[in-house]
Residue, then its C-alpha position, 0 to 999 in steps of 0.5 A: x938245209x930244210x928237214x922235217x925238223x924245221x917243223x919242230x913245233x909240231x913234232x915231239x921234243x927230241x934233243x938235236x943230238x939224238x935226231x936221226x936224219x937221212x934226208x927225209x922230207x922236202x919231196x917235190x910237188x910236181x904239177x901234172x903235165x898230161x893226166x891233169x889235162x886229160x881229166x880236165x883239171x887245171x891244177x893237179x899235183x903229185x907229192x912225190x914221197x917215192x923220193x924219200x931216202x928209202x923210197x916212201x913217206x914212211x921215212x918221216x915216221x921212222x925218222x921220229x920214231x928212231x930218234x925217240x928210241x935213240x934218245x931213250x937209249x933203246x937198242x932193239x926195235x920190234x915192228x910190223x910192216x907190209x913193206x915200207x914201214x919195215x924198210x924205213x925202220x931198218x934203214x934208220x935203225x942201221x944208222x942209229x945202231x939199233x937192232x931191227x926185227x920186222x914181222x911182215x904181212x903175209x905176201x909182202x912184196x919181195x923187193x921190200x923184204x930184200x930192202x929190209x934185209x939189206x939194211x940188216x933187219x931180221x924178217x919174220x912172216x906170219x901166215x894170214x897176217x895183214x889179211x885176216x883181222x883175227x890173225x892181225x889182232x893176235x900178232x899186234x897183241x903178242x908183240x905189244x906184250x913183248x914190247x911192254x915187258x921190255x919197255x919198247x915202243x911198238x912202231x906200227x905206223x898208226x896213231x893208235x899205236x905211235x901218235x908221236x912218231x906219226x906227227x912226222x908224217x904230218x910234215x908233208x902237209x906243211x911242205x905242200x902248204x909252202x910249195x903252193x901259193x895257196x892251200x890246195x882245195x883237195x888232198x886225196x889220200x890212199x888208206x889201208x889202216x888210215x894212218x896216212x889219211x889221218x896224218x894229212x887231216x891232222x896236218x891240215x887242221x893244225x896248219x889251219x888250211x881250208x883243204x878237204x881231205x878225202x879217203x880212197x881205198x881199194x874195193x877189196x879193203x873197204x874199211x873206211x871209205x864207204x862208211x865215210x860216204x854213207x854217213x856212218x860214225x865208225x869204220x868196219x873191219x873186213x873179214x879178209x882183205x882181197x886187194x892186190x894193192x900191196x901196203x893197203x891190205x889192212x883188214x882191221x880198222x886201226x885209225x879208221x874211226x878218227x879218219x872218218x871224224x876228221x875227214x867229215x870235219x874237213x868236208x872230205x868224202x870216201x871213195x872206193x876204187x877197183x884194183x884194175x883202176x889202180x893198176x891202170x893209173x899206176x901205168x899211166x903215171x909212169x908212162x905219161x908223167x914219168x913218175x914211177x910209184x908203187x901201186x898204192x901211190x896210184x890209189x889217190x889218183x884213181x880216187x880223183x878220177x872217180x870224184x870227177x866222174x861223180x861231179x864232186x870236184x871242179x876243173x878249177x880246183x887245186x888237187x894234190x895226190x901223194x905218191x906214197x912209195x917207189x915203184x921199185x918196191x913192187x916189181x911183181x906188180x909191174x910184171x903182172x900189169x904193164x905187159x912189157x915186151x921181152x927183150x932179146x939181142x939183135x945185130x947192129x943192122x936190125x938195131x938201126x932199122x928198128x930206130x929208123x921206123x920212128x922217123 
């Protein structure tokens, strides 16, 4: 059976006896059945990271991080999360017998919080964490001091904080390379703090692929994308993140500077998209492709649409979009944006009549 550990040469050296495996990795690469044709793209693919064990690509990060902790004999994990990292760490810590404490961003989706709690994690929510750059930096600094005092990692899913564990995220690129007959022309990546995008660029560079990697951000959290497009060298924090796309509300730069450097090296560009565009493609992914991702999982696709509008990709290009997490993690977004009808009971005759209207 293939796992992320099949790419051990790209991962930290961890004895096999300490590796924590829940089935992460080897997610399907699904060719678009309808949206690609609608957009005029011959080869549009979705990397369905929503099918990982806890429902997001963060399982790749957690698998490596918790394996490292188990090898070091560490028994308490203190982490921060907007949702997916916390859920992944909570599950892998449960499997490893490690206590998990997660400091979550202000307004993290309740389904993600409940998922962490179900795995046994202790949850602490800090006001304005993840929205205010100053509050976020304060939280990071306080937690870093605690972790340093007790010789623990601070598992923030970013290269700035956990470069070794983030190598686990790079494995999705190696899988894509194996799943396609040739390297994709473009990979579009959603970005908050930039960790996923940076992991994809590092994966492309280490595998020697001729793939352009693009950074896509919501307009309400534009720390990296416009800087990349405008030729600037550094990312810029926003005073307050206003996007409603959960998981991408990261006001601070974090991995942004290196994202700009690596994307530019690979010929990539930056794209900003509105929340309205993201939520529309979130709905279309579900209703035309059968892929139920979280809203952040539609950000890359919204970036593809913008790139096509700008004439920056060709119809014959091979394009890959990661679907970062499961739609079940943010049902509030579904209730807000899908306009689903209410359901009430009816008699058998009314049920039959309703069905017959389709014929």
